[in-house]
C-alpha positions as CSV (number, residue, x, y, z in Angstrom):
1,M,31.2,36.6,-42.7
2,K,29.7,33.6,-44.7
3,H,32.0,31.2,-42.8
4,R,30.7,32.5,-39.5
5,K,27.1,32.0,-40.7
6,K,27.8,28.5,-41.8
7,T,29.4,27.7,-38.4
8,T,26.3,29.0,-36.6
9,I,24.0,26.9,-38.8
10,S,26.1,23.8,-38.3
11,R,26.0,24.2,-34.5
12,S,22.2,24.7,-34.6
13,W,21.8,21.4,-36.5
14,I,24.1,19.6,-34.0
15,I,22.1,20.9,-31.1
16,L,18.8,19.9,-32.8
17,I,20.1,16.4,-33.6
18,V,21.3,15.9,-30.0
19,L,17.9,17.1,-28.6
20,I,16.1,14.7,-31.0
21,L,18.4,11.8,-29.9
22,I,17.7,12.6,-26.2
23,L,13.9,12.7,-26.8
24,A,14.1,9.4,-28.7
25,I,16.1,7.7,-25.9
26,N,13.6,8.9,-23.3
27,Q,10.8,7.3,-25.4
28,I,12.4,3.8,-25.6
29,P,10.4,1.7,-23.1
30,L,12.1,-0.9,-21.0
31,P,10.5,-4.0,-19.3
32,Y,10.9,-2.4,-15.8
33,Y,9.2,0.0,-13.5
34,Y,11.4,2.6,-11.8
35,S,10.8,3.7,-8.2
36,Q,12.3,6.3,-5.9
37,P,11.4,8.0,-2.6
38,G,8.3,10.2,-2.9
39,E,7.2,12.6,-0.3
40,A,5.5,13.0,3.1
41,S,1.9,14.2,2.6
42,G,-0.1,15.8,5.4
43,L,-3.3,13.9,6.3
44,A,-5.2,16.8,7.9
45,E,-6.1,18.0,4.4
46,M,-7.1,14.6,3.2
47,I,-9.3,13.5,6.1
48,A,-12.2,15.2,7.7
49,V,-14.2,13.8,10.7
50,E,-17.4,15.7,11.2
51,E,-16.9,18.2,14.1
52,G,-13.5,16.5,14.7
53,Y,-10.8,17.8,17.0
54,E,-7.9,19.9,15.7
55,E,-4.2,19.0,16.2
56,Q,-1.1,21.0,16.9
57,G,1.3,18.8,14.9
58,E,0.5,16.6,11.9
59,F,0.3,13.0,10.8
60,Y,1.8,12.2,7.4
61,L,1.6,9.3,4.9
62,T,4.7,8.6,2.9
63,T,4.8,7.8,-0.8
64,I,7.0,6.2,-3.5
65,R,7.2,7.6,-7.0
66,Q,6.8,5.0,-9.7
67,R,6.8,5.1,-13.4
68,K,7.7,3.0,-16.5
69,A,11.5,2.9,-16.8
70,N,13.4,4.3,-19.8
71,I,17.2,4.3,-20.5
72,P,18.1,7.4,-18.4
73,L,16.1,6.1,-15.4
74,Y,17.7,2.7,-15.8
75,V,21.1,4.4,-15.5
76,W,20.0,6.7,-12.7
77,A,18.7,3.6,-10.7
78,Q,22.3,2.2,-10.6
79,L,23.5,5.2,-8.6
80,S,21.6,4.9,-5.4
81,S,20.3,2.1,-3.1
82,F,17.1,4.0,-2.8
83,R,16.2,3.9,-6.5
84,D,15.0,0.6,-7.8
85,L,14.1,-1.2,-11.0
86,T,11.4,-4.0,-10.8
87,P,10.5,-6.3,-13.7
88,E,7.1,-5.3,-15.1
89,E,5.8,-8.9,-14.6
90,N,6.1,-8.2,-10.9
91,F,3.6,-5.4,-11.3
92,L,1.4,-6.5,-14.2
93,R,-0.2,-9.9,-14.7
94,E,-0.2,-11.4,-18.1
95,G,-2.1,-9.2,-20.6
96,E,-2.8,-6.5,-18.0
97,T,-2.4,-2.8,-19.0
98,D,-1.0,0.0,-16.9
99,E,-4.5,1.4,-16.6
100,E,-5.9,-1.9,-15.3
101,Y,-3.0,-2.2,-12.8
102,F,-3.7,1.3,-11.4
103,H,-7.4,0.4,-11.2
104,R,-6.6,-2.5,-8.9
105,Q,-4.5,-0.2,-6.8
106,D,-7.5,2.2,-6.5
107,M,-9.7,-0.8,-5.3
108,L,-7.1,-1.7,-2.7
109,M,-7.0,1.9,-1.6
110,D,-10.8,1.9,-1.1
111,S,-10.6,-1.2,1.0
112,S,-7.7,0.2,3.0
113,Q,-9.7,3.3,3.8
114,Q,-12.6,1.3,5.1
115,S,-10.4,-0.8,7.3
116,A,-8.6,2.4,8.6
117,K,-11.9,4.0,9.5
118,I,-13.2,0.9,11.3
119,A,-9.9,0.4,13.2
120,A,-9.9,4.0,14.3
121,Y,-13.6,4.1,15.4
122,K,-13.0,0.8,17.4
123,A,-10.0,2.3,19.1
124,A,-11.8,5.5,19.9
125,D,-15.0,3.5,21.0
126,R,-17.2,5.4,18.5
127,D,-20.2,4.0,16.5
128,F,-20.4,2.5,13.1
129,E,-22.6,0.0,11.1
130,V,-21.4,-2.5,8.5
131,R,-23.2,-4.3,5.7
132,Y,-21.0,-7.1,4.2
133,N,-21.0,-8.1,0.5
134,G,-18.3,-10.8,0.5
135,I,-14.6,-11.0,-0.2
136,R,-13.7,-9.3,-3.5
137,V,-11.3,-11.0,-5.8
138,T,-8.8,-8.6,-7.4
139,Q,-6.2,-10.9,-8.9
140,V,-5.9,-14.7,-9.3
141,I,-2.3,-16.0,-9.2
142,E,-1.3,-17.5,-12.5
143,G,-0.7,-21.2,-12.5
144,M,-2.6,-22.0,-9.3
145,D,-5.8,-24.0,-9.4
146,A,-8.0,-20.9,-8.6
147,E,-7.1,-19.5,-12.0
148,K,-9.4,-22.1,-13.5
149,H,-12.4,-21.2,-11.3
150,L,-12.3,-17.6,-10.0
151,Q,-12.3,-14.3,-11.8
152,E,-11.5,-10.7,-11.0
153,N,-14.5,-8.9,-9.3
154,D,-15.9,-12.2,-8.0
155,R,-17.3,-11.9,-4.5
156,I,-16.7,-14.9,-2.3
157,T,-19.5,-15.4,0.2
158,G,-19.0,-19.0,1.5
159,I,-16.4,-21.7,2.2
160,N,-17.6,-25.3,2.3
161,G,-21.2,-24.3,2.9
162,D,-20.4,-21.8,5.7
163,S,-20.9,-18.1,5.1
164,V,-17.9,-15.8,5.3
165,N,-18.2,-12.0,5.5
166,T,-14.6,-10.9,5.9
167,L,-11.2,-11.7,4.6
168,E,-10.1,-12.7,8.1
169,E,-13.0,-15.2,8.3
170,M,-12.1,-16.6,4.9
171,N,-8.4,-17.0,5.9
172,A,-9.4,-18.7,9.2
173,S,-11.6,-21.2,7.3
174,L,-8.7,-22.1,5.0
175,E,-6.0,-22.3,7.7
176,N,-4.0,-25.5,7.9
177,K,-5.5,-27.1,4.8
178,D,-3.1,-29.3,2.9
179,V,-2.1,-29.0,-0.7
180,G,-4.6,-30.8,-2.9
181,T,-7.5,-30.3,-0.5
182,E,-10.6,-29.4,-2.5
183,V,-12.6,-26.4,-1.1
184,E,-16.1,-25.5,-2.2
185,I,-16.3,-21.8,-2.8
186,T,-19.6,-19.9,-3.0
187,V,-19.3,-17.0,-5.4
188,K,-21.4,-14.1,-6.5
189,R,-20.5,-13.3,-10.1
190,D,-22.4,-10.4,-11.7
191,E,-26.0,-11.2,-10.7
192,Q,-25.6,-14.9,-10.2
193,T,-24.6,-17.1,-7.2
194,I,-22.4,-20.1,-8.2
195,T,-20.2,-22.7,-6.5
196,E,-16.7,-23.6,-7.6
197,N,-14.4,-26.4,-6.3
198,V,-10.9,-25.1,-5.9
199,E,-7.8,-27.1,-4.8
200,I,-5.5,-25.6,-2.2
201,D,-2.2,-25.0,-4.1
202,T,1.4,-24.0,-3.3
203,F,2.2,-20.4,-4.0
204,P,4.8,-19.8,-6.7
205,E,8.3,-19.5,-5.3
206,E,8.7,-15.9,-6.6
207,L,5.8,-14.9,-4.4
208,D,6.5,-17.0,-1.3
209,S,9.7,-19.1,-1.0
210,S,8.5,-20.8,2.2
211,G,6.4,-23.4,0.3
212,R,3.2,-22.0,1.9
213,A,-0.1,-23.1,0.4
214,G,-3.4,-21.2,-0.1
215,L,-6.4,-20.5,-2.3
216,G,-4.4,-18.5,-4.9
217,L,-5.5,-14.9,-4.6
218,L,-3.5,-11.7,-4.5
219,Y,-4.9,-8.7,-2.6
220,P,-8.4,-9.9,-1.9
221,Y,-10.4,-7.6,0.3
222,T,-13.6,-7.4,2.3
223,D,-16.3,-5.7,0.2
224,R,-18.8,-3.8,2.5
225,E,-20.7,-0.7,3.0
226,V,-20.1,1.1,6.3
227,T,-21.7,4.1,7.9
228,F,-20.0,6.0,10.7
229,D,-21.2,8.3,13.5
230,P,-19.8,11.0,13.3
231,N,-19.3,10.8,9.5
232,V,-15.7,10.7,8.1
233,E,-14.4,11.4,4.6
234,I,-11.0,10.6,3.1
235,K,-9.9,12.3,-0.1
236,S,-6.6,10.7,-1.1
237,G,-6.3,11.9,-4.7
238,S,-4.1,9.8,-6.9
239,I,-2.5,7.8,-4.1
240,G,-3.2,4.1,-4.6
241,G,-2.6,0.8,-2.8
242,P,-3.1,-0.3,0.8
243,S,0.0,1.0,2.5
244,A,-1.5,4.2,3.8
245,G,-4.2,2.5,5.8
246,F,-2.4,2.6,9.2
247,M,-1.6,6.3,9.0
248,F,-5.2,7.1,7.8
249,S,-6.4,5.4,11.0
250,M,-4.1,7.4,13.2
251,E,-5.3,10.7,11.7
252,I,-9.0,9.6,12.1
253,Y,-8.4,8.5,15.7
254,N,-6.8,11.8,16.5
255,Q,-9.7,13.8,15.1
256,L,-12.2,11.6,17.0
257,T,-10.5,12.1,20.4
258,K,-10.1,15.2,22.5
259,D,-6.4,14.7,23.5
260,D,-4.1,15.5,20.7
261,L,-1.6,12.7,20.1
262,T,0.8,14.8,18.1
263,S,1.6,17.4,20.8
264,G,3.1,19.5,18.1
265,L,5.2,16.7,16.5
266,D,5.3,15.7,12.8
267,V,4.5,12.0,12.8
268,A,4.8,9.8,9.7
269,G,4.6,6.0,9.1
270,T,3.4,3.3,6.8
271,G,1.7,0.0,6.9
272,T,-1.5,-1.8,6.0
273,I,-4.3,-2.1,8.6
274,D,-7.2,-4.5,9.1
275,D,-10.5,-4.0,10.8
276,E,-9.0,-5.1,14.2
277,G,-6.2,-2.5,14.0
278,N,-3.4,-5.0,13.2
279,V,-0.6,-3.2,11.2
280,G,0.8,-5.2,8.2
281,R,3.9,-5.3,6.1
282,I,4.4,-3.1,3.0
283,G,7.0,-2.8,0.2
284,G,9.6,-0.1,-0.3
285,I,9.8,1.1,3.3
286,A,13.5,2.2,2.9
287,K,12.3,4.8,0.3
288,K,9.6,6.0,2.7
289,I,12.2,6.5,5.4
290,V,14.1,8.8,2.9
291,A,10.8,10.6,2.0
292,A,10.0,11.2,5.7
293,D,13.5,12.3,6.6
294,S,13.5,14.8,3.7
295,S,10.3,16.4,5.2
296,N,11.9,16.7,8.7
297,V,9.5,14.3,10.3
298,D,10.1,13.7,14.1
299,V,8.7,10.1,14.5
300,F,8.2,7.3,12.0
301,F,6.1,4.2,12.7
302,A,7.2,1.0,10.9
303,P,5.4,-2.3,10.9
304,D,7.1,-4.8,13.2
305,D,5.9,-7.8,11.2
306,D,7.1,-11.4,11.3
307,A,5.9,-12.2,7.7
308,A,9.5,-12.3,6.4
309,S,13.0,-11.5,7.5
310,P,14.2,-8.8,7.8
311,S,11.0,-7.2,9.1
312,N,9.8,-3.8,7.8
313,Y,11.0,-2.3,11.1
314,E,14.5,-3.7,10.7
315,E,14.6,-2.5,7.1
316,A,13.5,1.0,8.3
317,V,16.2,1.1,10.9
318,E,18.9,0.1,8.4
319,A,17.8,2.8,5.9
320,G,17.7,5.3,8.8
321,D,21.3,4.4,9.7
322,E,22.4,4.7,6.1
323,I,21.1,8.3,5.7
324,D,22.0,9.2,9.4
325,T,18.4,10.3,10.2
326,S,17.5,12.0,13.4
327,M,13.9,10.6,13.3
328,E,12.8,8.2,16.0
329,I,11.8,5.0,14.2
330,V,9.3,3.1,16.2
331,P,8.0,-0.5,15.7
332,V,4.3,-1.1,15.7
333,K,2.2,-4.3,15.4
334,H,-1.2,-2.7,16.3
335,I,-2.7,0.8,16.2
336,T,-2.7,0.8,20.0
337,D,1.1,0.5,20.0
338,A,1.3,3.9,18.2
339,I,-1.3,5.5,20.4
340,T,0.4,4.3,23.6
341,Y,3.8,5.4,22.4
342,L,2.6,9.0,21.6
343,N,0.7,9.2,24.9
344,E,3.7,8.2,26.9
345,K,5.9,10.6,24.9
346,Q,3.5,13.3,25.7
347,D,3.5,12.4,29.4
348,S,7.3,12.3,29.6
349,S,7.6,15.8,28.1
350,S,5.0,17.5,30.2
């Protein structure tokens, strides 16, 4: 009887020690971020256009789940092409905390929502008014000349004495300038307006291997206040970053217009969007294909960009082939490409 009791106690201690070891291993941080496919989230619950039209199907944004890696996640990432590890320096700049990183993602989300609204209202020929505050600096690239002159939250309002209101205007004013060219930047910092002379510099190879030159900013955005008629609200919760912009615009457009683009289909996609409706490249599109396929989506729109090879669309098709998806994967460069595709699909089925 005593022997049996001692055996039971010994087993309990072994189980307890194993649990403690498992918990300890899970708490050991690694210098990586882990990512895997997230989910497809319906946009009708996130977006409300005042007196907007209803839809039979639904538009979805797709997400990627990310977290700081530990040893089990490191091992888990080796077992699938859709689970990745990314060095933390590719996420965080020097000295930046996780909290500061996600704050930047929130700012990018805010800018993305504004562009999505503007692009949709333009496409639907509806009214809006804009007041511009400059181009907001969110991150200066380490090692480039701008790091000596510009700071996070600066607002750029002029280039070489000419006012610039939007990111597109700023980029146009800097286009084709050679490395070493000095540019006078007008900046609003806190309550002061100052000027800084910044040299055009080559981007680090890890960010752009083509040798392209520029001002040295990551993810700047147009800072403005916009009013819309009718009013529109987006409640995206904890989702951050700019990659939902295109699908936000599709949902807004559909609520603004009488004819339902979905025609009962579940439609997902991804991509940034600018004020003019141009759809831009994003990261992790293969994981978003998996997320959409798991939610039984019918159509997936992928940016058909030429910023790098392979394009997002080509990556999406490759991922779709790997998981043998039945989704239609459709390339888009502009919001009107998606609108035209869904209208033609509707006409062909009627």
